[in-house]
C-alpha positions in Angstrom: 103.3 233.0 50.1 104.0 232.8 53.9 107.5 232.1 54.9 106.4 229.3 57.3 104.8 227.4 54.4 107.9 227.7 52.2 110.1 226.4 55.1 107.7 223.5 55.6 107.9 222.7 51.9 111.7 222.6 52.1 111.9 220.8 55.5 109.7 217.8 54.6 111.8 216.6 51.6 114.9 217.1 53.6 113.6 215.1 56.5 112.5 212.3 54.1 115.9 212.4 52.4 117.7 212.3 55.7 115.5 209.4 56.9 116.3 207.4 53.7 120.0 208.1 54.1 119.8 206.9 57.7 118.0 203.7 56.7 120.5 203.0 53.9 123.3 203.7 56.3 122.0 201.3 58.9 121.5 198.7 56.2 125.1 199.3 55.0 126.8 198.9 58.4 127.4 195.4 59.5 129.2 194.0 62.5 130.3 190.4 63.1 131.8 189.0 66.3 135.3 187.7 66.8 134.2 184.1 66.3 132.1 184.9 63.2 132.8 185.6 59.5 130.5 187.1 56.9 130.6 185.6 53.4 129.5 188.5 51.1 127.9 188.1 47.7 127.4 191.0 45.2 124.7 190.4 42.6 125.0 186.7 43.2 128.8 186.5 42.8 131.2 185.7 45.7 132.8 188.9 46.8 134.8 187.5 49.8 134.9 187.1 53.5 134.5 190.0 55.9 135.1 190.3 59.6 135.5 190.3 62.4 134.4 193.8 63.4 132.8 196.6 61.4 132.4 196.7 57.6 130.1 198.1 55.0 128.0 196.6 52.2 125.9 198.0 49.5 122.2 197.6 50.4 120.0 195.6 48.0 123.1 194.7 46.0 125.2 192.8 48.5 124.0 189.9 50.6 125.9 188.1 53.3 125.8 184.8 55.2 127.3 184.6 58.7 129.4 181.5 59.6 130.3 180.5 63.1 133.9 179.5 63.5 133.6 177.9 67.0 133.7 174.2 67.6 130.3 172.7 67.2 129.1 169.6 69.1 126.9 167.1 67.3 125.1 164.3 69.1 124.8 161.4 66.8 121.6 159.4 67.8 121.8 155.7 68.4 122.5 153.6 65.3 121.4 150.0 65.2 123.8 147.9 63.2 125.4 144.5 63.1 129.0 143.9 63.8 131.3 141.7 61.8 130.7 138.7 64.0 126.9 139.1 63.6 126.0 140.8 66.9 123.3 143.5 66.8 124.4 146.6 68.8 123.2 150.1 69.3 125.9 152.7 69.2 125.7 156.5 69.7 128.5 159.0 69.4 129.5 162.7 69.6 131.2 164.6 66.8 133.2 167.8 67.2 133.8 170.0 64.2 134.6 173.5 63.2 134.6 175.6 60.0 138.0 176.6 58.8 137.0 178.0 55.4 133.7 179.9 55.5 133.6 180.4 51.7 133.8 176.7 51.0 131.2 175.9 53.8 128.7 178.3 52.1 129.4 177.7 48.5 130.3 173.9 48.4 127.3 172.5 50.3 123.8 173.7 51.1 123.6 172.9 54.8 126.9 171.8 56.2 125.7 171.1 59.7 123.0 168.7 58.5 125.5 167.2 56.1 128.0 166.5 58.9 125.3 164.8 60.9 124.1 162.5 58.1 127.7 161.7 57.1 128.6 160.8 60.7 125.6 158.5 61.0 126.4 156.5 57.8 130.1 156.4 58.6 129.5 155.1 62.1 127.3 152.3 60.8 129.9 151.3 58.2 132.8 151.2 60.7 130.8 149.2 63.3 130.0 146.7 60.6 133.7 146.2 59.9 134.8 145.3 63.5 134.1 142.5 65.9 132.2 143.0 69.2 135.4 142.5 71.3 137.2 145.2 69.3 134.3 147.5 69.7 134.3 147.1 73.4 138.1 147.1 74.0 139.6 149.2 71.2 137.3 152.1 71.2 140.1 154.7 71.0 141.3 153.2 67.7 137.7 153.2 66.3 137.3 156.8 67.4 140.5 157.8 65.6 139.5 155.9 62.5 136.1 157.6 62.4 137.7 161.0 62.8 140.2 160.4 59.9 137.4 159.2 57.5 135.1 162.1 58.4 137.9 164.6 58.1 138.8 163.5 54.7 135.2 163.6 53.5 134.5 167.1 55.0 137.7 168.8 54.0 136.4 169.9 50.6 133.5 171.6 52.5 136.0 173.7 54.6 135.1 171.7 57.7 137.6 170.2 60.2 136.6 167.2 62.3 138.4 167.7 65.6 137.2 164.6 67.5 134.8 161.7 67.4 133.8 159.9 70.6 131.6 156.8 70.9 129.5 157.4 74.0 127.7 154.1 74.6 127.5 150.6 73.2 124.1 148.9 73.9 124.0 145.1 73.7 121.1 142.6 73.7 120.1 141.1 77.0 121.1 137.6 75.9 124.5 138.9 75.0 124.9 140.6 78.4 124.0 137.3 80.2 126.5 135.4 78.1 129.2 137.9 78.8 128.4 137.7 82.5 128.7 133.9 82.5 132.0 134.2 80.6 133.4 136.7 83.2 132.2 134.4 86.0 133.9 131.4 84.4 137.1 133.4 84.0 137.0 134.3 87.7 136.6 130.7 88.7 139.4 129.6 86.4 141.7 132.2 88.0 140.7 131.1 91.5 141.5 127.5 90.7 144.8 128.4 89.2 145.7 130.4 92.2 144.7 127.7 94.5 146.7 125.1 92.6 149.7 127.3 92.6 149.4 127.7 96.3 149.2 124.0 96.8 152.3 123.5 94.6 154.3 126.1 96.6 153.1 124.6 99.9 154.1 121.1 98.7 157.5 122.3 97.6 158.1 124.0 101.0 156.9 120.9 102.9 159.2 118.7 100.8 162.1 121.0 101.7 161.1 120.8 105.4 160.9 117.0 105.2 164.4 116.9 103.7 165.7 119.2 106.4 164.1 117.1 109.2 165.6 114.0 107.6 169.0 115.5 107.9 168.4 116.8 111.4 166.3 114.4 113.6 166.6 116.6 116.6 164.8 119.3 114.9 162.0 116.9 114.1 161.8 115.9 117.8 161.6 119.5 118.8 158.9 120.1 116.4 156.9 117.2 117.8 157.3 118.6 121.3 156.1 122.0 120.2 153.1 120.5 118.5 152.2 118.6 121.6 152.4 121.7 123.7 150.1 123.5 121.4 147.6 120.7 121.4 147.8 120.5 125.2 146.5 124.0 125.5 143.0 122.5 125.0 142.1 121.2 128.5 139.5 118.8 127.3 141.8 116.7 125.1 143.6 113.5 125.9 147.0 113.3 124.1 148.5 109.8 123.4 152.2 109.8 122.8 154.5 107.0 121.7 157.0 105.5 124.1 159.8 105.9 121.6 160.2 109.5 122.5 162.3 108.6 125.5 161.7 108.6 129.2 163.5 111.8 130.0 161.9 113.8 127.2 158.5 112.2 128.0 158.6 113.1 131.6 159.5 116.7 130.9 156.8 116.8 128.3 154.2 115.4 130.7 155.1 117.9 133.4 154.8 120.8 130.9 151.5 119.5 129.6 150.1 119.0 133.1 151.0 122.6 133.9 149.2 123.6 130.7 146.1 121.8 131.9 146.2 118.8 129.4 146.0 115.1 130.1 148.7 112.8 128.8 148.4 109.0 128.4 151.4 106.9 127.7 151.3 103.8 125.6 
């Protein structure tokens, strides 16, 4: 029997065995990233959590499920519901969660991501139905915190932590928007009238104080009259009629000053 034939007969099984070993070795070596964990099952029984990094499993005996530990963002679609004061609104939100226990997330629930989405939708509708429209619009932070607390309690047995819940938008009917616009306009008018009345009250108070001062100091009143006439006389097309009681000396001085300013003075 030729030597080459014998060598071939030995090399073929060895190559096949080496190929099988390499295939089994490649199936045994697993690598998970820093933000991942691998939940390993051996013959259907939970073996534990592996990772991050390199580890080995027994092919065809061990199976694994990878779980991402990073924060996941879930966009909750618009939910049409009725508030406590019977107003139909559409509310959409965003939920942020992460897995803190991979074993519970795999063994306690079939699809934890889908479960979080469905639970967030139903909880959002329930909470909106328990608050008034004004609270929904003005106390959104409190509602977000309440949603987070409720979801966190419900998802804790699944090994999931709800980090935040944020209501993005509240959609109102057109009739409600018009009513709110009218309310805001009426409120603005009310404030304007109150400010105007307050200004009138302050002006009346100051004028009363000025009248009292003029009553105690008649000379100041006379000087004020002269100053007013001088200001009026600046308009050259006006005829100013003054009372005689102002006095001849003062009247003459005033007339000279007004003539210089270009005004016309008539004495009665």
